[in-house]
C-alpha positions in Angstrom: 48.7 143.2 84.7 49.5 142.5 88.3 52.6 140.5 87.4 56.0 142.3 88.0 59.0 141.1 86.1 62.2 141.0 88.1 64.8 143.2 86.5 68.5 142.3 86.7 69.5 145.7 88.1 67.1 145.2 91.0 68.6 141.9 91.8 72.1 143.4 91.7 70.9 146.2 94.0 69.5 143.7 96.5 72.7 141.8 96.6 74.7 145.0 97.2 72.3 146.0 100.0 72.6 142.5 101.6 76.4 142.7 101.3 76.5 146.2 103.0 74.1 145.1 105.8 76.2 142.1 106.6 79.6 143.7 106.3 78.8 147.1 107.8 75.8 146.9 110.2 74.9 150.1 112.1 73.8 149.7 115.6 71.8 151.8 118.1 72.1 151.3 121.8 69.1 151.7 124.2 69.2 151.5 128.0 65.7 150.4 129.1 66.3 150.9 132.8 69.6 149.3 133.8 72.3 150.2 136.4 74.6 151.2 133.5 77.1 148.4 134.1 76.3 146.8 130.7 76.3 150.2 129.1 79.9 150.8 130.3 80.9 147.4 128.8 79.3 148.2 125.5 81.2 151.4 125.3 84.4 149.5 126.2 83.8 147.4 123.1 84.1 150.5 121.0 87.5 151.5 122.4 90.7 150.7 120.5 91.4 147.9 123.0 88.5 145.8 121.8 87.7 147.6 118.5 84.3 146.1 117.5 84.5 148.4 114.5 86.8 145.8 112.9 83.5 143.9 112.2 82.1 147.0 110.5 79.8 147.9 113.4 79.2 151.6 113.7 77.3 153.1 116.6 74.5 155.2 115.1 72.4 157.9 116.8 69.3 157.5 114.8 67.1 154.4 114.7 66.1 155.2 111.1 69.7 154.3 110.0 70.3 151.4 112.3 70.2 147.7 111.5 70.9 146.3 115.0 69.3 147.4 118.3 71.5 146.7 121.3 69.4 146.8 124.5 70.4 146.7 128.1 68.5 146.5 131.3 65.0 145.3 132.2 62.1 147.0 130.4 60.5 149.5 132.8 57.0 150.7 132.2 58.3 154.2 131.4 60.8 152.9 128.8 58.5 150.4 127.1 56.9 152.8 124.7 60.2 154.4 123.9 61.7 151.1 123.2 58.9 150.1 120.9 59.0 153.4 119.1 62.7 153.0 118.4 62.2 149.4 117.2 59.3 150.5 114.8 61.5 153.3 113.4 64.2 150.9 112.4 64.1 149.8 108.7 63.6 146.1 107.8 65.4 143.8 108.3 66.2 144.7 111.9 67.9 142.7 114.6 67.9 142.9 118.4 70.7 141.9 120.8 69.8 141.8 124.5 72.8 142.4 126.8 73.1 141.5 130.4 71.1 139.5 133.0 68.6 142.3 133.4 67.9 142.3 129.6 67.4 138.6 129.6 65.2 138.1 132.7 64.9 141.4 134.6 67.9 140.4 136.7 68.0 142.0 140.1 65.0 144.1 139.2 62.8 141.0 138.6 59.5 141.4 140.3 59.7 145.1 140.8 56.4 147.0 140.5 57.6 149.2 137.5 59.4 146.5 135.5 57.7 144.6 132.7 60.4 141.9 132.5 63.2 141.1 130.1 63.5 142.6 126.6 62.1 139.4 125.0 58.8 140.2 126.6 58.5 143.3 124.5 60.6 142.7 121.3 61.7 139.7 119.3 65.3 139.2 120.5 67.8 137.6 118.1 70.8 137.1 120.3 71.1 137.1 124.1 74.4 138.0 125.8 74.3 136.9 129.5 76.3 138.3 132.3 76.1 140.9 135.0 77.7 142.8 133.4 78.9 140.8 130.4 82.6 141.2 129.5 83.4 143.1 126.3 84.6 139.8 124.8 81.1 138.3 125.3 79.4 141.2 123.7 81.8 141.0 120.7 81.2 137.3 120.4 77.4 138.0 120.4 77.8 140.4 117.6 80.0 137.9 115.7 77.3 135.2 116.2 74.7 137.6 114.7 76.9 138.5 111.8 77.8 134.9 111.1 74.1 134.0 111.0 73.5 136.9 108.6 76.3 135.8 106.3 74.9 132.4 106.0 71.6 134.0 104.8 69.4 133.0 107.7 68.0 134.8 110.7 69.4 133.6 114.0 67.2 131.5 116.2 65.1 133.6 118.5 66.3 131.7 121.5 70.0 131.9 120.8 72.0 132.5 123.9 75.7 133.4 123.5 78.2 131.6 125.6 81.9 132.0 125.1 83.6 129.1 123.2 85.6 126.6 125.1 89.3 127.6 125.4 88.7 131.3 125.3 90.4 132.8 128.3 89.1 136.1 129.7 91.9 137.4 131.9 91.8 140.6 133.7 93.9 143.3 132.1 97.0 144.3 134.0 96.8 147.9 135.2 99.8 150.1 135.4 102.2 148.1 133.1 
């Protein structure tokens, strides 16, 4: 006939999938050619001090199981194909967070012979987290902005830049106390 009737169990299954995706997104991290400063800050967000897992985020090793691609660094010519391959392997719907100044614009590597540019020149980026390197609080806030947009049922704006809200103090941790 060509007309498919919607079944109630399919609608319920779709609601469960959406709930799971919003409440427990799995992320994969890809360094496309950075100095590792942003990578260290991303790893810091996974430690008990910052505990990004309280949002349900789980770092995944396979792009086939990931919902969110967290990219750092400028896109080098050598990493461009790998980045695209990882993005294509991710199931729909997929989201991209660009972390750091290099991921946004190429940063200090802007204009180098082997650099394409920022991540948004290669992939559609949902959330930008600026900084060199960005603080773990900024990365967590970027993840929270993405999750809040997903909970409202809409995709974040493609040009969304994350800035810390007014009144949020980022003090340096005291060492040795």
